[in-house]
Kinemage of the C-alpha trace (Angstrom):
@kinemage 1
@onewidth
@group {chain A} dominant
@subgroup {mainchain}
@vectorlist {calphas} color= white
{ca met a 1} P 32.528 0.538 -26.838
{ca val a 2} L 28.751 0.784 -27.255
{ca ala a 3} L 28.609 -2.726 -28.735
{ca arg a 4} L 30.572 -4.162 -25.792
{ca ser a 5} L 28.239 -2.388 -23.346
{ca trp a 6} L 25.193 -3.903 -25.027
{ca ile a 7} L 26.745 -7.366 -24.819
{ca ser a 8} L 27.275 -6.810 -21.074
{ca val a 9} L 23.648 -5.774 -20.599
{ca leu a 10} L 22.382 -8.855 -22.424
{ca ala a 11} L 24.710 -11.121 -20.424
{ca val a 12} L 23.383 -9.782 -17.113
{ca ala a 13} L 19.815 -10.127 -18.412
{ca ala a 14} L 20.424 -13.783 -19.246
{ca val a 15} L 21.619 -14.474 -15.696
{ca leu a 16} L 18.676 -12.647 -14.151
{ca ala a 17} L 16.155 -14.497 -16.291
{ca gly a 18} L 16.813 -17.632 -14.264
{ca arg a 19} L 15.623 -16.074 -11.010
{ca pro a 20} L 11.978 -16.302 -9.900
{ca ala a 21} L 9.504 -13.449 -10.290
{ca pro a 22} L 7.251 -13.650 -7.186
{ca ala a 23} L 3.984 -11.702 -7.214
{ca val a 24} L 4.078 -9.416 -4.168
{ca glu a 25} L 1.050 -7.143 -3.834
{ca asp a 26} L 2.716 -4.767 -1.406
{ca leu a 27} L 5.937 -4.491 -3.448
{ca phe a 28} L 5.741 -0.734 -3.853
{ca asp a 29} L 4.917 -0.172 -0.180
{ca arg a 30} L 8.013 -1.970 1.069
{ca ala a 31} L 10.357 -1.070 -1.806
{ca pro a 32} L 9.391 2.271 -3.415
{ca trp a 33} L 12.897 3.279 -4.573
{ca ser a 34} L 14.539 2.091 -7.782
{ca gly a 35} L 17.630 2.991 -9.775
{ca ser a 36} L 18.687 2.546 -13.402
{ca ala a 37} L 21.952 2.623 -15.331
{ca leu a 38} L 21.629 3.265 -19.078
{ca ile a 39} L 23.685 3.605 -22.217
{ca gly a 40} L 22.225 5.576 -25.075
{ca ala a 41} L 22.626 8.628 -27.254
{ca phe a 42} L 21.792 12.300 -27.734
{ca leu a 43} L 20.220 12.654 -31.194
{ca tyr a 44} L 20.277 16.187 -32.658
{ca glu a 45} L 18.566 17.767 -35.652
{ca gly a 46} L 20.750 18.384 -38.667
{ca asp a 47} L 20.930 22.138 -38.148
{ca glu a 48} L 22.269 21.951 -34.581
{ca glu a 49} L 25.816 23.049 -33.709
{ca val a 50} L 26.754 19.500 -32.617
{ca lys a 51} L 26.321 16.023 -34.031
{ca ser a 52} L 24.644 13.161 -32.232
{ca gly a 53} L 26.743 11.308 -29.675
{ca ala a 54} L 26.739 8.321 -27.301
{ca ser a 55} L 25.690 8.900 -23.690
{ca leu a 56} L 25.547 7.286 -20.271
{ca gly a 57} L 22.540 7.755 -17.996
{ca leu a 58} L 21.475 7.284 -14.378
{ca arg a 59} L 17.932 7.332 -12.954
{ca leu a 60} L 16.578 7.355 -9.389
{ca gly a 61} L 12.845 6.759 -9.091
{ca tyr a 62} L 10.271 6.806 -6.289
{ca thr a 63} L 7.053 4.823 -6.882
{ca phe a 64} L 3.925 6.292 -5.262
{ca thr a 65} L 1.520 3.662 -6.629
{ca pro a 66} L 1.956 0.764 -9.076
{ca met a 67} L 1.223 3.264 -11.869
{ca trp a 68} L 2.843 6.576 -10.816
{ca glu a 69} L 6.559 7.170 -10.364
{ca leu a 70} L 8.720 10.291 -10.009
{ca glu a 71} L 12.206 9.950 -11.469
{ca val a 72} L 15.338 12.117 -11.268
{ca gly a 73} L 17.610 11.591 -14.255
{ca met a 74} L 21.100 12.427 -15.497
{ca asp a 75} L 22.470 11.793 -19.006
{ca tyr a 76} L 26.056 12.551 -19.993
{ca ala a 77} L 27.390 12.627 -23.540
{ca pro a 78} L 31.193 13.019 -23.147
{ca val a 79} L 31.858 13.797 -26.823
{ca leu a 80} L 29.566 15.819 -29.081
{ca glu a 81} L 31.403 16.570 -32.305
{ca ala a 82} L 31.166 20.106 -33.697
{ca arg a 83} L 29.095 20.264 -36.865
{ca glu a 84} L 30.550 22.104 -39.850
{ca phe a 85} L 28.301 24.300 -42.012
{ca thr a 86} L 28.906 25.510 -45.547
{ca asp a 87} L 27.199 28.830 -44.941
{ca glu a 88} L 28.052 31.652 -42.551
{ca arg a 89} L 25.959 30.477 -39.568
{ca tyr a 90} L 27.496 30.171 -36.114
{ca his a 91} L 29.505 26.976 -35.518
{ca leu a 92} L 31.655 25.563 -32.758
{ca thr a 93} L 35.410 25.662 -32.941
{ca asp a 94} L 35.866 22.320 -31.180
{ca asp a 95} L 34.016 19.279 -29.850
{ca thr a 96} L 32.153 19.603 -26.540
{ca tyr a 97} L 30.117 17.590 -24.059
{ca gly a 98} L 26.451 17.568 -22.987
{ca leu a 99} L 24.987 16.906 -19.531
{ca arg a 100} L 21.237 16.648 -18.935
{ca leu a 101} L 19.712 16.944 -15.454
{ca gly a 102} L 15.957 16.416 -15.317
{ca leu a 103} L 12.858 15.402 -13.401
{ca asp a 104} L 10.220 13.192 -15.046
{ca leu a 105} L 6.801 11.884 -14.022
{ca leu a 106} L 6.224 8.322 -15.248
{ca phe a 107} L 2.813 6.735 -15.786
{ca his a 108} L 3.129 2.927 -15.854
{ca leu a 109} L 0.474 1.083 -17.844
{ca arg a 110} L 0.784 -2.193 -15.951
{ca asn a 111} L -1.632 -2.472 -13.009
{ca gln a 112} L -0.145 -5.338 -10.994
{ca ala a 113} L 3.277 -5.741 -9.407
{ca asp a 114} L 3.705 -9.219 -10.920
{ca gln a 115} L 3.201 -8.233 -14.580
{ca arg a 116} L 6.547 -8.571 -16.331
{ca ile a 117} L 5.911 -6.322 -19.333
{ca asp a 118} L 5.725 -2.724 -18.106
{ca pro a 119} L 5.229 0.037 -20.717
{ca tyr a 120} L 5.156 3.623 -19.479
{ca leu a 121} L 4.762 7.249 -20.568
{ca ser a 122} L 6.788 10.159 -19.227
{ca ile a 123} L 6.718 13.937 -19.103
{ca gly a 124} L 9.091 16.338 -17.402
{ca gly a 125} L 11.721 18.993 -17.779
{ca gly a 126} L 15.254 20.000 -16.931
{ca phe a 127} L 18.465 21.508 -18.257
{ca ile a 128} L 21.221 20.505 -20.684
{ca phe a 129} L 24.661 21.923 -19.906
{ca tyr a 130} L 27.287 22.194 -22.640
{ca gly a 131} L 31.030 22.780 -22.471
{ca met a 132} L 30.884 25.594 -25.026
{ca asp a 133} L 28.508 28.352 -26.095
{ca met a 134} L 25.902 26.836 -28.395
{ca gly a 135} L 25.219 30.044 -30.257
{ca val a 136} L 25.553 33.781 -30.083
{ca asp a 137} L 22.429 34.082 -27.925
{ca asp a 138} L 22.141 30.517 -26.644
{ca gly a 139} L 24.919 30.262 -24.046
{ca thr a 140} L 25.997 27.015 -22.429
{ca val a 141} L 22.642 25.972 -20.855
{ca asp a 142} L 19.423 24.901 -22.585
{ca thr a 143} L 16.135 24.645 -20.674
{ca val a 144} L 14.288 21.619 -22.040
{ca leu a 145} L 10.847 20.078 -21.788
{ca thr a 146} L 10.772 16.304 -22.204
{ca ala a 147} L 8.043 13.887 -23.228
{ca gly a 148} L 8.220 10.276 -24.260
{ca gly a 149} L 7.981 6.794 -22.898
{ca gly a 150} L 9.618 3.432 -22.606
{ca leu a 151} L 9.307 -0.197 -21.707
{ca gln a 152} L 10.595 -2.277 -18.816
{ca tyr a 153} L 10.733 -6.045 -18.682
{ca his a 154} L 10.791 -7.347 -15.091
{ca phe a 155} L 12.632 -10.601 -14.484
{ca asn a 156} L 11.587 -10.490 -10.837
{ca asp a 157} L 10.757 -7.898 -8.178
{ca glu a 158} L 14.359 -6.660 -8.089
{ca trp a 159} L 15.669 -6.606 -11.642
{ca ala a 160} L 14.400 -5.355 -14.973
{ca val a 161} L 15.793 -4.211 -18.302
{ca arg a 162} L 14.456 -1.002 -19.805
{ca val a 163} L 14.531 1.071 -22.966
{ca asp a 164} L 13.688 4.751 -22.841
{ca ala a 165} L 13.125 7.470 -25.450
{ca lys a 166} L 12.142 11.079 -24.864
{ca thr a 167} L 12.034 14.196 -26.981
{ca ala a 168} L 13.821 17.255 -25.632
{ca leu a 169} L 12.257 20.532 -26.751
{ca ala a 170} L 14.747 23.357 -26.285
{ca gly a 171} L 15.542 26.897 -27.352
{ca ala a 172} L 13.529 29.783 -28.688
{ca asp a 173} L 13.114 28.038 -32.039
{ca thr a 174} L 12.076 24.805 -30.290
{ca glu a 175} L 14.620 22.354 -31.565
{ca val a 176} L 13.279 18.797 -31.303
{ca asn a 177} L 16.079 16.501 -30.207
{ca trp a 178} L 15.983 13.016 -28.701
{ca ile a 179} L 17.548 11.376 -25.659
{ca leu a 180} L 17.664 7.579 -25.863
{ca gly a 181} L 18.708 5.003 -23.297
{ca ala a 182} L 18.704 1.279 -22.585
{ca gly a 183} L 19.960 -0.589 -19.543
{ca ile a 184} L 19.135 -2.219 -16.220
{ca asn a 185} L 16.724 -1.199 -13.458
{ca tyr a 186} L 17.089 -2.341 -9.833
{ca arg a 187} L 14.439 -1.942 -7.095
{ca phe a 188} L 16.045 -1.449 -3.679
{ca gly a 189} L 14.783 -3.683 -0.861
{ca ala a 190} L 12.653 -5.873 -3.128
{ca ala a 191} L 14.783 -9.013 -2.829
{ca pro a 192} L 12.648 -12.105 -2.232
{ca pro a 193} L 13.367 -13.835 1.059
{ca phe a 194} L 15.808 -16.683 0.623
{ca ala a 195} L 15.549 -19.699 2.909
{ca pro a 196} L 18.604 -19.721 5.170
{ca met a 197} L 20.850 -22.759 5.355
{ca val a 198} L 20.494 -24.697 8.578
{ca val a 199} L 23.918 -24.955 10.177
{ca gly a 200} L 23.379 -27.737 12.683
{ca gly a 201} L 20.788 -30.287 13.773
{ca asp a 202} L 20.939 -29.842 17.555
{ca ile a 203} L 21.929 -26.175 17.481
{ca asp a 204} L 19.622 -23.241 18.206
{ca ser a 205} L 21.379 -20.648 16.051
{ca asp a 206} L 18.982 -17.765 16.799
{ca gly a 207} L 18.209 -18.635 20.436
{ca asp a 208} L 14.443 -18.706 19.887
{ca gly a 209} L 13.830 -22.004 21.672
{ca leu a 210} L 13.579 -24.092 18.492
{ca leu a 211} L 16.458 -26.251 17.294
{ca asp a 212} L 17.649 -25.559 13.774
{ca lys a 213} L 16.449 -28.998 12.702
{ca glu a 214} L 12.931 -28.183 14.007
{ca glu a 215} L 12.524 -24.872 12.212
{ca pro a 216} L 11.938 -26.239 8.656
{ca ala a 217} L 8.817 -28.062 9.900
{ca tyr a 218} L 7.298 -24.700 10.890
{ca gly a 219} L 8.699 -22.713 7.952
{ca thr a 220} L 10.570 -20.379 10.298
{ca asp a 221} L 13.995 -18.794 9.859
{ca pro a 222} L 16.672 -20.484 12.016
{ca phe a 223} L 18.682 -17.246 11.970
{ca asp a 224} L 15.772 -15.006 13.052
{ca pro a 225} L 14.253 -15.594 16.515
{ca asp a 226} L 10.990 -13.853 15.546
{ca thr a 227} L 10.180 -14.761 11.958
{ca asp a 228} L 6.821 -12.966 11.775
{ca lys a 229} L 8.012 -9.919 13.774
{ca asp a 230} L 5.092 -10.036 16.228
{ca gly a 231} L 7.146 -9.681 19.430
{ca leu a 232} L 7.148 -13.359 20.423
{ca thr a 233} L 9.973 -15.735 19.605
{ca asp a 234} L 9.238 -18.630 17.294
{ca gly a 235} L 9.819 -21.028 20.177
{ca gln a 236} L 7.332 -19.196 22.421
{ca glu a 237} L 4.703 -19.301 19.710
{ca val a 238} L 5.130 -22.988 18.940
{ca lys a 239} L 5.695 -24.388 22.419
{ca glu a 240} L 4.031 -21.980 24.847
{ca phe a 241} L 1.217 -20.030 23.216
{ca lys a 242} L 0.353 -22.397 20.325
{ca thr a 243} L 0.201 -19.519 17.856
{ca asn a 244} L 1.428 -19.549 14.262
{ca pro a 245} L 5.036 -18.276 14.125
{ca leu a 246} L 4.427 -17.111 10.542
{ca asp a 247} L 1.289 -15.057 11.311
{ca pro a 248} L 1.747 -11.913 13.449
{ca asp a 249} L -2.005 -11.662 14.265
{ca cys a 250} L -3.397 -15.163 14.563
{ca asp a 251} L -6.886 -14.197 15.708
{ca leu a 252} L -7.290 -11.253 13.282
{ca asp a 253} L -8.298 -8.850 16.055
{ca gly a 254} L -5.917 -6.054 15.009
{ca leu a 255} L -3.302 -6.644 17.715
{ca lys a 256} L -0.052 -8.503 17.112
{ca asp a 257} L 0.334 -11.684 19.134
{ca gly a 258} L 3.243 -10.221 21.121
{ca ala a 259} L 1.251 -7.141 22.112
{ca glu a 260} L -1.642 -9.335 23.262
{ca val a 261} L 0.530 -11.547 25.461
{ca leu a 262} L 3.076 -9.055 26.755
{ca thr a 263} L 1.171 -5.755 26.935
{ca tyr a 264} L -2.581 -6.291 27.157
{ca lys a 265} L -2.647 -9.839 28.638
{ca thr a 266} L -5.274 -10.900 26.120
{ca asn a 267} L -5.597 -14.252 24.368
{ca pro a 268} L -3.799 -14.199 20.985
{ca leu a 269} L -6.061 -17.022 19.781
{ca asp a 270} L -9.339 -15.314 20.745
{ca pro a 271} L -10.321 -12.067 19.004
{ca asp a 272} L -12.634 -11.090 21.896
{ca thr a 273} L -10.938 -12.153 25.108
{ca asp a 274} L -13.520 -10.663 27.493
{ca lys a 275} L -16.493 -11.871 25.398
{ca gly a 276} L -17.966 -8.377 25.545
{ca gly a 277} L -18.771 -8.290 21.826
{ca val a 278} L -15.939 -6.089 20.549
{ca ala a 279} L -12.558 -7.335 19.274
{ca asp a 280} L -9.531 -6.781 21.509
{ca gly a 281} L -7.819 -4.638 18.884
{ca his a 282} L -10.821 -2.375 18.423
{ca glu a 283} L -11.104 -1.852 22.165
{ca val a 284} L -7.434 -0.898 22.423
{ca ile a 285} L -6.961 1.050 19.185
{ca glu a 286} L -10.330 2.743 18.640
{ca asp a 287} L -12.430 2.654 21.817
{ca asn a 288} L -9.961 3.136 24.676
{ca thr a 289} L -11.759 0.419 26.614
{ca asp a 290} L -10.387 -2.510 28.598
{ca pro a 291} L -10.161 -5.708 26.506
{ca leu a 292} L -10.345 -7.730 29.740
{ca asn a 293} L -13.560 -6.080 30.991
{ca pro a 294} L -16.769 -7.003 29.121
{ca ala a 295} L -18.787 -4.349 30.935
{ca asp a 296} L -17.209 -1.446 29.059
{ca asp a 297} L -17.538 -2.848 25.533
{ca leu a 298} L -19.475 -0.688 23.087
{ca met a 299} L -22.585 -1.994 21.324
{ca leu a 300} L -21.560 -3.558 18.019
{ca phe a 301} L -24.059 -3.955 15.188
{ca arg a 302} L -22.545 -6.069 12.413
{ca leu a 303} L -24.403 -5.775 9.109
{ca leu a 304} L -23.578 -7.670 5.912
{ca ile a 305} L -24.729 -4.872 3.647
{ca glu a 306} L -24.178 -5.699 -0.026
{ca phe a 307} L -23.665 -2.789 -2.421
{ca asp a 308} L -23.866 -2.915 -6.196
{ca tyr a 309} L -20.488 -3.512 -7.832
{ca asp a 310} L -18.306 -0.394 -7.704
{ca lys a 311} L -21.180 1.576 -6.119
{ca ala a 312} L -21.779 3.233 -2.750
{ca asn a 313} L -25.542 3.677 -3.035
{ca leu a 314} L -27.395 2.078 -0.113
{ca arg a 315} L -30.064 -0.372 -1.259
{ca pro a 316} L -33.575 0.116 0.205
{ca ile a 317} L -33.661 -3.517 1.384
{ca tyr a 318} L -31.222 -2.567 4.157
{ca his a 319} L -33.234 0.395 5.441
{ca glu a 320} L -35.212 -1.788 7.860
{ca gln a 321} L -32.063 -3.053 9.584
{ca leu a 322} L -30.678 0.453 9.877
{ca asp a 323} L -34.007 1.784 11.132
{ca lys a 324} L -33.663 -0.544 14.103
{ca val a 325} L -30.174 0.783 14.778
{ca ile a 326} L -31.663 4.278 14.602
{ca lys a 327} L -34.158 3.274 17.315
{ca val a 328} L -31.290 2.581 19.694
{ca met a 329} L -29.795 6.003 18.960
{ca gln a 330} L -33.148 7.730 19.451
{ca arg a 331} L -33.760 6.037 22.827
{ca asp a 332} L -30.437 7.399 24.106
{ca pro a 333} L -30.162 10.997 22.830
{ca gly a 334} L -26.622 11.317 24.160
{ca ala a 335} L -25.263 8.182 22.527
{ca thr a 336} L -22.703 8.455 19.715
{ca ala a 337} L -22.058 6.063 16.838
{ca arg a 338} L -19.161 5.186 14.555
{ca val a 339} L -19.812 3.527 11.177
{ca glu a 340} L -16.944 1.457 9.770
{ca gly a 341} L -16.788 0.063 6.241
{ca his a 342} L -14.724 -3.029 5.343
{ca ala a 343} L -13.926 -4.962 2.174
{ca asp a 344} L -12.607 -8.388 1.268
{ca arg a 345} L -9.268 -8.918 -0.424
{ca arg a 346} L -8.873 -10.749 -3.713
{ca lys a 347} L -5.865 -11.249 -5.968
{ca thr a 348} L -6.954 -8.281 -8.094
{ca ser a 349} L -7.803 -5.981 -5.162
{ca lys a 350} L -6.036 -2.626 -5.079
{ca arg a 351} L -5.413 -0.983 -1.716
{ca asp a 352} L -6.190 2.634 -2.636
{ca tyr a 353} L -9.335 1.710 -4.546
{ca asn a 354} L -10.785 -0.477 -1.774
{ca gln a 355} L -9.898 2.117 0.853
{ca ser a 356} L -11.803 4.819 -1.035
{ca leu a 357} L -14.779 2.570 -1.777
{ca ser a 358} L -15.145 1.397 1.841
{ca glu a 359} L -14.958 5.033 2.971
{ca arg a 360} L -17.779 6.056 0.605
{ca arg a 361} L -19.936 3.112 1.645
{ca ala a 362} L -19.492 3.849 5.344
{ca lys a 363} L -20.421 7.458 4.609
{ca ala a 364} L -23.595 6.339 2.803
{ca val a 365} L -24.681 4.351 5.879
{ca met a 366} L -23.861 7.268 8.190
{ca glu a 367} L -25.840 9.719 6.035
{ca tyr a 368} L -28.879 7.436 6.082
{ca ile a 369} L -28.793 7.208 9.897
{ca val a 370} L -28.558 10.999 10.150
{ca arg a 371} L -31.207 11.715 7.511
{ca ala a 372} L -33.784 9.007 8.259
{ca gly a 373} L -33.411 9.100 12.037
{ca gly a 374} L -33.092 12.835 12.550
{ca ile a 375} L -29.822 12.154 14.370
{ca ala a 376} L -27.505 15.128 14.813
{ca pro a 377} L -24.503 14.784 12.452
{ca ser a 378} L -22.171 15.455 15.379
{ca arg a 379} L -23.284 12.161 16.955
{ca val a 380} L -22.208 9.935 14.054
{ca thr a 381} L -18.783 9.493 12.434
{ca his a 382} L -17.581 7.155 9.709
{ca lys a 383} L -14.360 5.497 8.545
{ca gly a 384} L -13.345 3.092 5.817
{ca tyr a 385} L -10.651 0.451 6.327
{ca gly a 386} L -10.540 -1.236 2.906
{ca phe a 387} L -9.301 -4.790 3.327
{ca asp a 388} L -6.912 -4.034 6.216
{ca arg a 389} L -9.137 -5.389 9.020
{ca pro a 390} L -10.526 -8.803 8.070
{ca ile a 391} L -12.390 -10.921 10.612
{ca ala a 392} L -11.774 -14.108 8.605
{ca pro a 393} L -9.104 -15.290 6.146
{ca asn a 394} L -9.869 -14.250 2.576
{ca asp a 395} L -9.610 -17.846 1.377
{ca thr a 396} L -13.237 -18.772 0.550
{ca glu a 397} L -16.293 -16.955 -0.778
{ca thr a 398} L -18.013 -17.460 2.588
{ca asn a 399} L -15.142 -15.857 4.489
{ca met a 400} L -14.813 -13.031 1.990
{ca gln a 401} L -18.513 -12.258 2.447
{ca lys a 402} L -17.888 -11.976 6.199
{ca asn a 403} L -15.203 -9.386 5.488
{ca arg a 404} L -17.504 -7.336 3.217
{ca arg a 405} L -19.268 -5.844 6.185
{ca thr a 406} L -20.423 -2.646 7.860
{ca asp a 407} L -19.815 -2.372 11.611
{ca ile a 408} L -21.674 0.195 13.703
{ca tyr a 409} L -20.330 0.867 17.204
{ca ile a 410} L -22.587 2.763 19.622
{ca arg a 411} L -21.232 4.342 22.810
{ca pro a 412} L -24.123 4.904 25.271
{ca ser a 413} L -24.325 8.156 27.200
{ca val a 414} L -25.323 6.428 30.451
{ca glu a 415} L -23.783 3.595 32.416
{ca val a 416} L -25.648 0.544 31.188
{ca pro a 417} L -24.873 -3.163 30.849
{ca ala a 418} L -23.402 -3.928 27.437
{ca pro a 419} L -24.772 -6.858 25.382
{ca thr a 420} L -22.411 -9.836 25.191
{ca gly a 421} L -21.615 -10.135 21.485
{ca pro a 422} L -22.598 -8.254 18.330
{ca val a 423} L -26.263 -7.243 18.245
{ca asp a 424} L -28.478 -8.771 15.567
{ca pro a 425} L -30.633 -5.895 14.197
{ca ser a 426} L -33.429 -8.346 13.377
{ca lys a 427} L -33.966 -8.879 17.122
{ca ile a 428} L -34.330 -5.204 17.932
{ca ser a 429} L -37.925 -4.211 18.552
{ca ser a 430} L -39.373 -1.782 16.025
{ca gly a 431} L -41.973 -0.663 18.567
{ca pro a 432} L -41.667 1.889 21.345
{ca glu a 433} L -40.074 -0.514 23.848
{ca ala a 434} L -36.484 -1.712 23.713
{ca pro a 435} L -35.816 -5.471 24.003
{ca ala a 436} L -34.635 -6.893 27.275
{ca asp a 437} L -30.970 -7.126 26.306
{ca leu a 438} L -30.696 -3.460 25.295
{ca pro a 439} L -30.629 -0.526 27.731
{ca lys a 440} L -33.324 2.054 28.237
{ca pro a 441} L -32.378 5.648 29.022
{ca gly a 442} L -31.654 6.101 32.710
{ca glu a 443} L -30.660 2.511 33.454
{ca lys a 444} L -27.450 2.297 35.499
{ca arg a 445} L -24.541 -0.062 35.204
{ca pro a 446} L -23.639 -2.027 38.353
{ca ser a 447} L -21.197 -0.206 40.570
{ca gly a 448} L -17.512 -0.450 39.659
{ca ala a 449} L -18.123 -0.534 35.901
{ca asp a 450} L -17.231 2.431 33.788
{ca ile a 451} L -17.301 3.540 30.194
{ca pro a 452} L -14.278 5.659 29.245
{ca arg a 453} L -15.455 8.922 27.728
């Protein structure tokens, strides 16, 4: 029976090998759950009451990151033959079964979702239930600690084959037994999108305003009226708003195209509809200002601060630029500032790492403003966004440099005209007087304008 099962596993593996293995960086975000079916064996030491026996296993895993996974497991050995001893020690009168229930923490050694070979280590614990007493003082349940590892080979994002071996330490005299398994792993929800079959040339199957025969030219799904899930139909995007039906945020301002058109009445092809200097998405999400009113935009200082690789120490060459930002804060003692750190995204970029690094770099800039300018810490906050808020596609070195940026938003305490566009720190006076395009304390905004507090 075991031989036939192995032949079945290899047959399925051969079929799966023909399917593509797309590299999807957010695989574990969209499909964290996986399940495995295994055949294997319980291997016992020679002085145990039972002999080794074949087993069947099931696993259900949840992946937190590409490297860490928590897995619930069950292994069932239906027949464990009683071992006969020549001496007077305790022995079973008949064959029995064994059932292991356990929880294991897996550490995967691969660091990218598209790497096919995936070795891992595991540690955990659980219980083994037997159908008969396993000794005078042992009873029918053993508490076990498990440690071991295994290897998965991924044919694609959905399917993999795996082998697994773990020791099971049990009993007062710490018997060292083994639980082995080999089989198939399936990741739920990780199926690559398959191009649908167009059913008719002059038919609009999904009612999105594009004929089925037109959709292949745009790469859209003729059975889905909103391919990029941005709230606008593919036909609206192509024919009415001239946006990309495959990109939910064409202008990279942080708002989906549908929200811009239907909710905020902003231009989905212009990141700063009111030309006030701050992106529509930032006004809506962070500032609570009106993306159609340039008068209420905050002051934005955009600095291309370069840090040493993997470091968050602020280089002295950037102190002069920040000193000029400090001047603005000092001239308006009630103003508040928010420092935001951003990163570019490369093929090797990891979300958690870039998030943490951008947070530390934004904090370094904030601490310099507070320390060097004597600014109260309560007036300055910081936040890191990793690579989640680009202002340009990460397709060239020039664009990626634009995304490696530090943005400083200042909210004045008085009603003053806002500059139109990001402020260049090099044009801020280092003397006692502010330049003409920046407010002085006490200046008033024209009537009717307001800054939400």
